[in-house]
C-alpha positions, 0 to 999 in steps of 0.5 A: 189664426192669422200670423205673419211669417216671423210669428210662424217661424217662431213657433216650435215645430212640435207645436205647429200647426196650432191644433184644431184651427186653420193656420193662415200665414201671411207673407210677402210672397206666397211661394211656400206650400203645406201638405197640411189642409189646415195650413195656408200661405197667402200674401199681404196684397188684399186683406179685405179679399182675404177676410171675405174668403175666410168668412166664406170658408169658415162662417160663424168662426172667430178669427184671431190675429196672433202676430206680428206687428204689421198684421196687428197694425193692418187689422186693428181698425177691423177688430171689435174685440181684443184679447191681451195676454201678459207673460210675467217673464223678461225675454232676451232679444238679439239686440237691446234696440229691439223693443216690441210695441203694440199699436195703440187700440184706444183710438179704434172702436174696440167694443170689448177686451179681456186681458190675462196675466200668466206666470212663466210656468203656465 
């Protein structure tokens, strides 16, 4: 899974690293390090090089972008499959002017997508 630093920070410590997968955190400066072999910090400098490294290290594995907005925008043109998850719950944000918007994927060559709806309790 690939995530931005804010997404990484939003995951409760008792759930991180996400189990049974390599966790890649993209930051503006990769000064953070982890002693966990499944956690890697990298910079946003060259996404193509990063993706090639991932393909070399994990051949045949699927890569999931799990947030945030900058990563969604950067990778949407490279995606061939899109998984959308809806959680039927309203969330309070720090201020009412913060609205989460996903980049439009209709203009890209997404070959398949799936979506699921979950209740708050699932």
